[in-house]
C-alpha positions as CSV (number, residue, x, y, z in Angstrom):
1,M,-3.8,-13.7,-9.6
2,T,-6.5,-11.9,-8.0
3,R,-5.8,-8.1,-7.1
4,R,-7.5,-6.9,-4.1
5,V,-8.6,-3.0,-4.3
6,G,-10.1,-0.9,-1.6
7,T,-10.4,2.8,-0.9
8,Q,-8.5,4.3,2.2
9,D,-9.8,7.2,4.3
10,E,-8.9,10.7,3.2
11,L,-5.3,11.7,4.1
12,P,-4.9,15.5,4.8
13,T,-1.8,17.1,3.3
14,G,1.3,16.8,5.7
15,A,-0.4,13.9,7.6
16,L,1.7,10.8,8.1
17,D,0.0,7.3,8.0
18,A,0.5,3.7,7.6
19,I,-1.4,1.6,5.2
20,E,-1.7,-2.2,6.0
21,F,-1.8,-4.6,3.3
22,D,-3.0,-7.9,5.2
23,F,-2.3,-10.9,3.2
24,S,-3.4,-13.4,5.9
25,G,-6.2,-14.5,4.0
26,S,-3.7,-16.0,1.1
27,F,-2.2,-18.6,3.3
28,P,-3.7,-21.4,5.0
29,E,-5.0,-21.1,8.7
30,G,-2.1,-21.6,11.1
31,S,0.5,-21.3,8.4
32,A,3.9,-20.0,9.6
33,S,4.7,-18.8,6.2
34,G,4.8,-15.0,5.4
35,I,6.1,-12.3,3.1
36,A,9.7,-12.2,2.0
37,S,9.7,-9.1,-0.3
38,V,7.5,-6.4,-1.4
39,A,7.4,-4.1,-4.4
40,T,5.3,-1.1,-4.4
41,T,4.2,1.6,-7.1
42,F,2.5,4.9,-6.7
43,T,0.3,6.3,-9.7
44,V,-2.1,9.1,-10.0
45,A,-5.8,7.9,-10.2
46,R,-7.3,11.2,-10.3
47,G,-5.8,14.8,-10.3
48,V,-2.2,15.9,-11.1
49,D,1.0,15.1,-9.2
50,A,4.3,14.9,-11.5
51,T,6.0,12.8,-8.8
52,P,3.4,10.4,-7.2
53,E,6.1,8.2,-5.8
54,A,6.9,11.1,-3.3
55,L,3.9,9.9,-1.4
56,E,5.9,7.2,0.1
57,A,7.3,8.7,3.5
58,D,9.6,5.4,4.4
59,A,10.5,2.0,3.2
60,P,7.8,-0.6,3.3
61,Q,7.8,-2.8,6.4
62,I,7.2,-6.5,6.4
63,N,5.4,-8.2,9.5
64,G,4.6,-11.9,9.1
65,Q,1.6,-11.9,6.5
66,S,1.2,-8.2,6.5
67,V,2.9,-5.3,4.7
68,F,2.9,-1.7,6.0
69,I,3.2,1.1,3.5
70,Y,4.1,4.6,5.0
71,V,2.8,7.7,3.5
72,Q,2.6,11.2,3.8
73,G,-0.2,13.5,2.1
74,S,1.5,16.0,-0.3
75,V,-0.8,17.2,-3.0
76,P,-4.2,17.9,-2.0
77,N,-7.2,16.9,-4.2
78,V,-5.2,13.9,-5.8
79,T,-6.3,10.5,-5.6
80,Y,-3.4,7.8,-5.8
81,L,-3.3,4.3,-6.6
82,I,-1.0,2.2,-4.3
83,D,-0.2,-1.3,-5.8
84,C,1.6,-3.7,-3.6
85,L,3.2,-6.8,-5.0
86,A,4.2,-9.3,-2.1
87,T,6.2,-12.3,-2.7
88,T,5.9,-15.1,-0.1
89,N,8.6,-17.0,1.6
90,E,7.1,-20.6,0.8
91,A,9.1,-23.4,-0.9
92,V,7.4,-22.3,-4.0
93,P,7.0,-18.5,-3.9
94,R,3.9,-16.8,-4.8
95,V,3.4,-13.1,-5.9
96,L,0.3,-11.8,-4.1
97,P,-1.1,-8.7,-5.5
98,A,-3.2,-6.0,-3.5
99,A,-3.9,-2.3,-4.1
100,C,-5.8,0.6,-2.7
101,Y,-6.9,4.1,-3.7
102,L,-5.6,6.9,-1.3
103,P,-7.2,10.4,-1.6
104,V,-5.3,13.2,-0.3
105,V,-7.5,16.4,0.9
106,P,-6.4,19.9,2.0
107,R,-5.8,19.9,5.7
108,Q,-8.4,21.6,7.8
109,T,-7.1,24.6,9.6
């Protein structure tokens, strides 16, 4: 398994956003297969937050070969690592890993 890791744009405290994990590159071109289920974890990569899972604002949504993770910035000056494990709906299911860093910053007033 190869895990793709990227960094998202900064998320201000209180802001809501959706992060897309696009797995289309893991399927043959024109494939009708997609994602059947997803598991996510939220951990602190930098800073302090006793409850990093509170970053998740709503349940993940699967749309074909993409997964959308809904987040809300809660603790400023913390960078989170969001891991996403997507299981395919193929005859022989595969687990596709992806991850991203998400920095949360104070909201500018």
